[in-house]
N, C-alpha and C positions, 0 to 999 in steps of 0.2 A: 574912904575908899582908896584902895591902892591898885593901880594897874601899871605894871612895868614889864619890859620884855628885853630880850637880847638875842642876837643871831648866834647860832651854835653850829659847830662842825664844818666840814668842807663845803657843804651846800648851803650854809648860812640860813638854816631853818629857824624861824622865830619860835622861841620858847617864852611863854607868858607866865607870870605869877600875878594872880588876881585875888584881891580880898574885898568883899563888899562891906565888911564891918571893921577893917583894920586889925582884926584879931585872927580870924580863920581864913585860910587861903586855899586856892586850888592851883595846881601847876598844869598848864596846857601844853602838850606836845614837847616833853623833854627829849630832845633828840641827841645825836652824837655829841659827846663832850659837854652836855648841858648840866650834868649833876652838880658840879662844883659851883657853877653860877647860881643855881637854884638854892643850894645850901647857904651861900653867902647872903643872898637876899633875905631868905627866911630868918637867918640868924640876926642880921642887921636890924630887921623890922620886928623881931620877937613874935613871929607868926606861928600859928599852929596849922600844919598842912592837913586838910581833910581828905583830899582825893587828887588823883591824876586823871585828867581828861584828855583823850586821844582823838584827834580828828580823823585819822586813818592810819594804816599799818606800815607805811614805808619807813625804812630804817632811819632816815634823817629826821623823822618825827617821833619815833618810839625807841631810839637807840639807848636812851637812859631811863626808859619807863620803869624797868625793874629796879635799877639803882635808886631812883627817887622814891617810888612807891614802897619798896621793901625797906628802905632806910627809915621812912617815917611810919611804916606799918599801916598803910592806908590802901584802899582799893584803887585800881586803875580801870577805867571804863573804855571799851572799844566796841565797835560794831562787829557782830559775829562773823560777817563775811570776810573780814580782814584778819581774823585770828591766824589763819594759815601763814601769814607773812612773817610770823616769828620763826618759821622753819626756813633756814637759809637755802634749802633745796628749791624753794619756790621763787627765789629772788634772781634778778639779772646779775651778770658777772660784776658790773660796776658796784652794785650794792654789797655783794659779798666781799669785794676788795676793800670797801670802806670799813666793813665790820672787822676784817682781819687786820687792816693797816692801823686802825685806831683802837684796837683792842676793845671793841664794843661788846658789852654784856647783853648779847641779843637773845635774851630768854624772856619767857612770859613772867610778868609780875606774879608774886605768890597769890595775890587776891585779884584775879582778872575777872571783871564782871562784863558779860557780853550783852549788847543791846541790839535792838532791831530798828530803832528810830521811833520817836513819838513818846519816849519816856521822859519823866522829870527826875532830876537828881538835885538834892539839896546839899550844898557844900559851899565852903568859902563865904558863908554868911548870906547866900542868895539861893534862889531856885533857878536851875537851868532846865530848859527844854531841848530835846534833841530832835533833829530832822535828818532823815536819811537823804543823802544828796550824792548818789553814785554817778560815776563817769570817769573821774580820775582814778579811783579804785571802786570796787564793788561796795565797799563799806564806808565810804566817806560820810561823816556826820558834820552838821552844823550845830554848834553849841550856842544857844541863845539865852540871854538873861536881861531883864529890865535894869536900867541904870539905877543903882541904889540912891544916887544923888546926881543932880544935873551938873554938866560942865558949865562953869561960869562964863567961859568964852563962847559956848555954843549951846544955849539952853534948849534949842529945838531938838537936840538929840535925845533919844529915849531908851535905847537899848544897845547892848553889845552883842555882836555875833562873831564867834571864832570860826572862821571859814576854812581853815586848813588850806588845802590846795585846790579848792573848788573855784574860788574867784579871788583875784588879786586886784590891785590898783591898775586898771588898764589892761588886764589880761585874765586868762582862765588857766586851769591846770591842764597839763598834758594828758592825752588819752592813749599814748603809744607805749605805756609802761604796763607791767603786769597788773591785771585787774581793770585796766582802762577800756573804755568803749565810747567812741565819738557820738553815736546816736543817743546813747544813754546820757551823756553829758549835755547834749542839746536839750533833752527832755528835762533834765534837772535845772538847767538855766532858766527855761521857760516856766516850769511849774513851781520850783522851790525858790530860786534866787530872785527872780523878778517879783515874787510875792512878798518879799521882805519890804518893810516900810522905808520910805526915804529917810526917816529919822534914825535908822540903824547905823551904828558905827561898825564897819567891817574890819576885823583883825585877822589878816591872812597869814598863811604859813610861811611866806617869803615876802620881803619888801615892806613898804610903808603901809600904815593904816589908811583907810579911806572911808567914805560914807556911801550908803546905797543911793542917795540922791545923785552924787557925783558919778557913780558907776552907771546908773541908769541913763544919764545924759551923755556920757563920754566914752564908756567902754565899748569898743567896736564889737565885742563878742556877745553883748547883750542887746544888740539892735535887731529889729525884725528881719532885715536882709540876711543876717548871719544865721538866725535861728529858723529860717524858712525850711 
């Protein structure tokens, strides 16, 4: 198993490369300036890229989606509600500035496959399940997969969840950006995030990894007083 990541672009969004069998891989959220880092990891490890998985449509998470997916000739998966975010006319001025300043190829991947949540996708040597988790955007997805092998230092952990900007270590995603809605986020936290098992490793779109057990106990935004 290979799981590696690096922060990319001015907003330091996490881009992940994950392989369940050390042969086939997926790239999760290749954002602004992420393409070169992805290619280096793939080449160094001798991996075959199967797919690009997108947690949502903000440019800091999809800025290199076309560059990566089209380079390897693979599909990219995105929730249908966020497809419009590939149109710069729908973005806030700061996002357009990033696209222009960094020369982002902000176009749809040639093979963009749209999801609704609840689908399974086989790629990277594993099977992913998707869960619709709106609030930060209308089309946020959680990408879940069982751990293909346990972590020696933490054998109690059983699955990986790529959470994008839904939940972070000690925080949650903003709801004041295009597609965001506070009430919807509260419902997602209560219905989707808190339903995750304590044995899940959470791999967020920004910042360090965490676990569901830790967030359930310490994240102030997952407590009953906040979700009321």
